[in-house]
TIDREN-526436 format. One record per residue (C-alpha): residue in one letter; z, x, y. Coordinates in steps of 0.001 Angstrom, whole numbers, padded with zeros to 6 digits, always signed. Layout:
N
AZXY/...
***
This chain:
482
M+090600+083729+130348/D+092769+082181+127517/I+094368+085188+126021/V+097834+085884+125100/S+099818+089085+126264/A+098825+092323+124368/T+102506+093362+124168/A+103360+090880+121615/P+100537+089853+119479/A+101121+087708+116456/A+099106+090342+114319/D+102054+092607+114639/T+104511+090414+112874/A+105162+091456+109140/Q+105025+087583+108075/P+103005+087061+105071/L+099492+085387+105868/S+098517+082181+104621/V+095984+082365+101401/R+093692+079914+103487/T+093818+082546+106428/K+092809+085455+103881/L+090126+083186+102423/I+088743+082371+105575/Y+088447+085943+106686/G+087307+087239+103338/A+084162+084743+103193/G+082750+087118+106096/Q+082644+089853+103608/I+079579+088183+101776/V+077405+089041+104914/D+078283+092818+104332/T+078152+092629+100557/V+074831+090770+100267/T+073149+093186+102515/A+074739+096329+101010/T+073869+095241+097629/L+070350+094142+098264/L+069364+097315+099997/P+070367+100076+097542/A+069694+098034+094498/F+065948+097006+095646/L+064819+098573+098813/F+063692+102000+097586/F+062152+100779+094475/Y+060341+098214+096360/L+059083+100705+098793/T+057999+103582+096408/A+057005+101588+093040/V+055846+098412+094333/C+054455+099186+097857/G+053138+102855+097274/L+055212+104737+100028/S+055845+108345+098955/G+059440+109393+098092/F+059646+111399+101150/L+058435+108684+103722/A+060880+106052+101957/G+063648+108523+102092/L+062977+109609+105686/S+062854+106007+107024/M+066253+105510+105354/L+067565+108857+107122/I+066113+107848+110476/T+067485+104434+110225/L+070971+105383+109122/V+071400+108385+111479/I+070516+105971+114559/D+072908+103320+113271/A+075673+105767+112608/V+075345+107204+116243/A+075410+103654+117406/D+078493+102562+115436/P+081189+104413+117467/F+079661+102617+120562/I+079908+099251+119029/G+083234+099970+117652/A+084484+100926+121299/L+082717+098025+122899/S+084449+095663+120543/D+087829+097628+121165/N+087490+097151+124897/T+085669+093714+125450/R+087628+091211+127164/S+086033+087404+126909/R+086838+083902+126200/W+085538+084617+122682/G+088141+087697+122183/R+087016+091081+121466/R+085455+090736+117946/H+084025+087166+117498/M+081622+087569+120249/F+079730+090489+118457/M+079788+088597+115071/L+078395+085588+116306/A+075395+087290+118417/S+074590+089356+115493/I+074287+087194+112393/V+071032+085619+113280/P+068973+088808+113959/L+070743+090457+110901/A+069346+087501+108666/V+065747+087600+110046/S+065747+091264+109631/V+066606+090930+106197/G+063870+088564+105420/L+060927+090795+107296/L+062117+093977+105675/F+061039+092808+102235/S+057693+091271+103521/I+055724+094342+104326/P+051917+093040+104940/E+049743+094583+102165/V+046885+095404+104930/L+049146+097912+106424/T+048268+101856+105548/E+051091+103967+104031/F+051996+105231+107512/Q+051955+101983+109217/A+054223+100714+106460/F+056473+103574+107221/L+056631+102609+110757/Y+057094+098606+110188/V+060003+099432+107607/T+061639+101803+110142/A+061549+099378+113014/I+062684+096719+111085/S+065342+098613+109357/I+066688+099959+112604/A+067288+096233+114023/L+068747+095258+110610/R+071208+098049+110869/L+072375+097604+114400/A+072786+093849+113652/Y+074619+094574+110643/S+077142+096934+112377/A+077567+094626+115144/Y+078739+091917+112445/T+080727+094187+110012/L+082613+096602+112342/P+084414+093773+114199/H+084814+091868+111218/A+086575+094850+109584/A+088640+095541+112581/L+089690+091852+112576/G+091115+092420+109235/A+093249+095293+110433/E+094807+093251+112955/L+095772+090319+111076/T+098832+092217+109847/A+100685+095438+110307/D+102585+095055+106979/Y+101771+098180+104577/V+101389+095954+101439/E+100083+092767+103007/R+097349+094936+104444/S+096154+095771+100954/S+096324+092072+100234/V+094133+091385+103044/A+091626+094140+101820/A+092037+092493+098123/Y+090907+089018+099249/R+088075+090641+101279/L+086713+092876+098515/T+087310+089950+096144/F+084375+087937+097991/S+082583+091445+098043/S+082436+091306+094461/A+081485+088126+094045/G+078866+088320+096747/A+077278+091149+094881/F+076325+088707+092137/I+073868+086757+094857/P+070998+089849+095036/I+071337+090534+091343/V+071211+087142+090037/L+068685+085725+092425/G+066665+088975+091728/Y+066772+089485+088150/S+066980+085630+086958/V+065073+083821+089540/F+062487+085693+091531/L+061390+089060+089723/T+061151+087155+086429/G+056999+087113+086299/P+054760+089010+084313/K+055094+091804+086573/G+058730+091721+086649/V+060215+094026+089283/L+056805+095450+090190/D+055637+091871+091411/R+055140+092419+095231/G+054801+088879+096099/A+058042+087986+094613/Y+060198+090054+097006/S+059784+088056+100276/P+060927+084736+099114/F+063550+086733+097379/A+064783+088467+100532/W+064540+085313+102752/T+067040+083346+100317/C+069460+086115+100617/A+069237+086064+104393/A+069804+082355+104374/L+072961+082788+102446/L+074473+085596+104323/L+073713+083760+107509/A+075568+080648+106097/A+078519+082998+105210/G+078473+084810+108445/L+078526+081789+110592/F+081404+079990+108525/C+083572+083039+108967/A+082833+083689+112690/L+083367+079942+113441/A+086440+079229+111361/T+088501+082544+112457/L+087487+081804+115874/R+090950+079963+116616/M+092668+083183+115517/R+091514+085097+118531/H+094489+084036+120582/G+096917+085860+118109/L+095110+089090+118194/H+095274+092323+119907/V+093873+092132+123480/A+091538+094800+124920/P+093196+096885+127389/T+092316+096619+131261/R+090272+099983+131865/S+087194+101230+133557/G+085055+104069+132754/L+084286+103158+129286/G+082046+105916+128691/R+084488+108599+129718/A+087290+106727+127567/L+084612+106346+124506/F+084399+110406+124843/R+088228+110867+124898/D+088908+108422+121970/V+086311+110213+119883/I+087944+113592+120740/N+091419+112311+119921/L+089726+110894+116594/A+088496+114163+115771/R+091889+115882+116265/H+093593+113476+114026/R+094105+115005+110595/S+094415+111624+108695/A+090996+110683+110275/R+089308+113899+109478/I+090459+113769+105866/L+089229+110193+105432/V+085890+110766+107262/G+085372+113719+104991/V+085900+111745+101684/V+083643+109035+102956/L+080778+111652+104124/M+080724+113289+100524/F+081202+110204+098357/N+078282+108386+100232/I+075859+111137+099768/A+076495+111356+096096/Q+076347+107540+096046/G+073088+107428+098146/V+071422+109300+095397/V+072839+107172+092617/L+072219+103925+094042/N+068693+104561+095392/L+067469+106031+091869/N+069319+103427+090054/L+066679+100982+089295/H+064113+104044+088808/A+066629+105363+086193/N+067209+102017+084440/K+063762+101476+083896/Y+062421+104712+083304/F+065076+107077+082087/W+066929+104459+079988/G+063847+102474+079077/L+065146+098905+079803/S+063081+095988+079450/E+063373+093104+082218/E+065960+091400+080366/G+067940+094897+079864/L+067661+095544+083709/K+069235+092094+084312/L+072066+092658+081871/V+072892+096194+083338/G+072555+094955+086766/L+075054+092351+086184/A+077586+095006+085161/Q+077909+095864+089085/P+079202+092762+090188/A+081205+091857+087307/G+082887+095168+087741/L+083518+094762+091275/L+085082+091347+090628/L+087358+092682+087970/G+088084+095660+090161/A+089027+093446+093060/L+091801+091885+090811/V+092933+095295+089394/G+092901+097017+092994/A+095151+094304+094181/L+097545+094839+091325/L+097419+098578+091710/A+098056+098455+095521/K+101465+096502+094993/R+102727+098813+092344/F+101393+102422+093410/E+100777+104468+096526/K+097388+104407+097893/K+096505+108148+097394/P+096788+108156+093733/V+094633+105177+093073/V+091948+106686+095342/V+092154+109879+093304/Y+092236+108575+089680/G+089299+106196+090852/L+087216+108793+091968/L+087854+110947+088798/A+086805+107979+086544/M+083537+107498+088650/C+082792+111098+088345/A+083226+111309+084563/I+081112+108263+083777/E+078455+109171+086353/A+077947+112448+084403/A+078791+111732+080952/L+076197+108613+080183/P+073107+110263+081440/M+074160+113968+079665/L+074701+111927+076070/R+071183+110404+076320/I+069532+113831+077350/A+071461+115500+074658/G+070293+112799+071989/I+073566+111531+071193/I+072953+108311+072557/P+069631+106645+070681/A+066265+105571+072311/D+067580+101830+071207/E+067907+099511+074016/N+070426+097595+072251/V+072661+100428+071764/I+072103+101807+075525/V+072797+098263+077106/A+076004+097947+074731/L+077254+101452+076002/I+075962+101254+079841/I+077491+097885+080518/P+081013+098738+079660/G+080812+102334+081235/R+079554+100593+084476/I+082017+097934+084424/V+084653+100550+084273/M+083067+102556+086926/Y+082891+099589+089370/V+086259+098754+088557/A+087372+102185+089556/Y+085491+101976+092706/M+086718+098594+093854/S+090217+099682+093135/L+089848+102862+095043/L+088234+101009+097750/I+090995+098375+098359/S+093487+101355+098720/F+091062+103453+100941/T+090451+100735+103187/S+094082+100011+103623/M+094596+103750+104137/V+092161+103490+107186/A+094011+100790+108656/D+097393+102974+108130/A+095731+105937+109947/A+094925+103783+112703/D+098662+102884+113210/E+099470+106599+112864/H+096643+107102+115701/E+098315+104413+117936/L+101781+106436+117680/M+099827+109409+118696/Y+097839+108615+121350/G+099116+105068+122660/V+096175+103034+122130/R+095037+100836+119149/R+091386+101864+118193/E+090724+099871+114927/G+087094+099280+115888/L+086480+103086+116396/F+088233+104031+113379/F+086043+101677+111275/A+083178+102802+113315/G+084031+106316+112475/V+084012+105579+108741/A+080866+103613+109053/F+079181+106654+110853/A+080188+108919+107974/T+079036+106308+105319/K+075741+105631+106883/S+074708+109376+107747/A+075745+110347+104272/A+073935+107527+102802/G+070943+108427+104777/F+070901+111767+103353/G+071532+110678+099890/G+068313+108181+100325/L+066358+111266+101742/W+067512+113233+098985/A+066610+110537+096301/G+063111+110557+098021/L+062553+114261+097691/V+063692+113934+094029/L+061035+111535+093179/D+058359+113851+094891/M+059812+116915+093193/I+059785+115714+089736/G+056257+114263+090053/F+057142+110851+089892/P+053829+108863+090177/K+053412+106212+093107/A+051907+103752+090626/P+054332+104319+087628/T+053061+103559+084045/A+054143+104391+080456/E+051361+107142+080492/L+052078+108704+083845/V+056011+108793+083425/T+056437+111690+081231/P+059569+112474+079091/E+059731+115609+081340/I+059869+113408+084427/T+062501+111051+082940/T+064928+113856+081986/R+064759+115376+085382/L+065432+111842+086875/G+068488+111489+084539/Y+069999+114778+085769/A+069334+113875+089399/A+071256+110283+089053/G+073903+111585+086784/P+075699+114726+086554/V+074389+116223+090009/A+075836+113058+091800/G+078957+113103+089498/A+079904+116760+090943/L+079510+115670+094402/T+081912+112625+093794/L+084440+115494+092475/I+084644+117171+095677/C+086055+113899+097058/V+089027+114487+095212/L+089873+117919+096479/I+089309+116272+100111/V+091583+113289+099733/L+094330+115396+098269/G+095255+116460+102027/Y+095970+112919+102977/R+099706+112643+103679/L+100554+109082+104717/D+102654+107210+102167/R+104576+104045+102493/R+107618+105571+103964/A+105546+107445+106533/H+104220+104231+107500/D+107146+102272+107790/A+108657+105158+110245/I+105463+104791+112235/L+105709+101090+112691/A+109545+101454+113605/Q+108562+103760+116315/I+105700+101734+117450/A+107984+098728+117801/V+110523+100719+119832/R+107966+101871+122350/R+106565+098129+122666/R+110058+096955+123362/A+110619+099673+125713/G+107277+098766+127497/G+108085+095340+127486/A+111419+095910+129207/
***
């Protein structure tokens, strides 16, 4: 096998990466962001309001899918960490998973109309499980690859900024294709027949981006960390998971991810319901408000990159969370109180800047948070003597997906509890229902986001501590090489 020694990988140097390298790597994030935007923005609404699944069945399908995926993530991360092949330990998974992922995306939004409600539930759950496993098999090695490209404290934030800039740009794809191309007929977002070509188009685009990134970065595999030679993967994985649970920084980061994604699981799954029925937006209003998300993410990637260079990472995360919490809670409460009038022009004029600010805050904190995970992986190596980027990002993914699954189930139960109809019309969606919908999608989710701030305050790694960790690791490696 054509692999360099693990004792002196190029990724351990502090040399700045070229813009070309960052761009090639960042392009792979489109796979993640197209999938991660398409599903929360449209799937829950498609299942409930379009295909007629109950909120409980739609939420249960998401919970089952995401829990299975979350349990599989540590195994996928560990396999990626420990694989030795001519393709390296990351690219083999990326290349093998991208086609199944694209096919699953197309099939998920192509539910046959002849299926009963329960049959549709089984179909969606089976396709979703396949989709999520393929998604993890691509995105986890891709994320771990980014952590291996450089060990420099600031350069890591730059890599994260490039990656998340592509994420922001990629978020435009489902929003623009959905609201401006495919869901523009007389039925708008309720047009069942428009969802299948919409999803297959998104699938083709993420397939192209995924193949480009995997193939274009394949040459980099010779300069990355090499999997250690070890036997007994199951026992090693158990030991690694125990060590991860003992690691204070890892526990804090996973705790933040858990609470944050429960809150955002509710917000994202109820977002289209809230925009159409709580805020009363027309199809044009839905498109304009929908574009606020990718616009805010793109601006946030630029702002977050600047903040990461000037400030410590933890304060950026804390203030970003506080901003999100305030906006999530304030706008719905102002509408419920009657301060925001029932005028679409006024509503759109207020929601768009509010959500742009919210997503700027989100992207800014995400850049710093992603870099914090890579820094914690260095601390983990110092503590336990092994590099486990794949397992670290798998742990974060486990928390993200399991929490998002519970958030999706909560959103489904909310719809059923407030009596939201399966075939929504203006007569059936009463003011009482819309008010309850506003409370659930706004202040309740905002309060959960606030808890994240209390958790992240316990994180201790800063630039000085990380520099000391890298120095100790370098001494250990030199001693090992001698």
